[in-house]
C-alpha positions in Angstrom: -58.3 51.5 21.0 -54.5 51.6 20.9 -52.5 54.2 22.7 -51.4 55.7 19.4 -55.0 56.0 18.2 -56.1 57.6 21.5 -53.3 60.1 21.2 -54.2 60.9 17.6 -57.9 61.4 18.6 -56.9 63.6 21.5 -54.6 65.7 19.2 -57.4 66.0 16.7 -59.8 67.1 19.4 -57.3 69.7 20.7 -56.8 71.0 17.2 -60.6 71.3 16.7 -60.9 73.1 20.0 -58.1 75.5 19.1 -59.7 76.2 15.7 -63.1 76.9 17.4 -61.4 79.2 19.8 -59.7 81.1 17.0 -63.0 81.4 15.1 -64.7 82.7 18.2 -61.9 85.2 18.8 -62.1 86.3 15.1 -65.9 86.7 15.4 -65.5 88.8 18.6 -62.9 91.0 16.9 -65.1 91.5 13.9 -68.0 92.4 16.2 -65.9 94.8 18.1 -64.6 96.4 14.9 -68.2 96.8 13.7 -69.2 98.4 17.0 -66.4 100.9 16.8 -67.3 101.7 13.2 -70.9 102.2 14.2 -69.9 104.4 17.1 -67.6 106.5 14.9 -70.5 106.9 12.3 -72.8 108.0 15.1 -70.3 110.5 16.4 -69.7 111.8 12.9 -73.5 112.2 12.4 -73.8 113.9 15.7 -71.0 116.3 14.9 -72.6 117.1 11.5 -76.0 117.7 13.2 -74.4 120.0 15.8 -72.5 121.9 13.0 -75.8 122.3 11.1 -77.6 123.5 14.2 -74.9 126.0 14.9 -75.0 127.2 11.3 -78.7 127.5 11.5 -78.5 129.5 14.8 -76.0 131.9 13.1 -78.4 132.4 10.2 -81.3 133.1 12.6 -79.2 135.6 14.5 -78.0 137.3 11.4 -81.5 137.4 9.9 -83.0 138.7 13.1 -80.2 141.3 13.3 -80.9 142.3 9.7 -84.6 142.5 10.4 -84.0 144.7 13.5 -81.7 147.0 11.5 -84.3 147.2 8.7 -87.1 147.9 11.1 -85.1 150.7 12.8 -84.3 152.2 9.4 -87.9 152.1 8.4 -88.9 153.7 11.7 -86.4 156.5 11.1 -87.7 157.0 7.6 -91.3 157.1 8.9 -90.4 159.6 11.6 -88.6 161.7 9.0 -91.6 161.6 6.7 -93.8 162.7 9.6 -91.5 165.6 10.4 -91.5 166.7 6.8 -95.3 166.6 6.5 -95.7 168.6 9.7 
């Protein structure tokens, strides 16, 4: 093999190696981007779940508070009815 052919083969090999390195870097970047997107989606879902749980807790407290007030009012009405009947 002549020196020129050897140099051309070495240049082609170097070009192929550079292209493979670029493809590997692009694949790694795509994988990292997908991982970030998945983490963001997970965080968004967790935030939504936390907000839903907080809203549910507020509803439970309000309903329990309403129930307690209604029970107290019913108790007062019952006591008043007892006083009238006596």
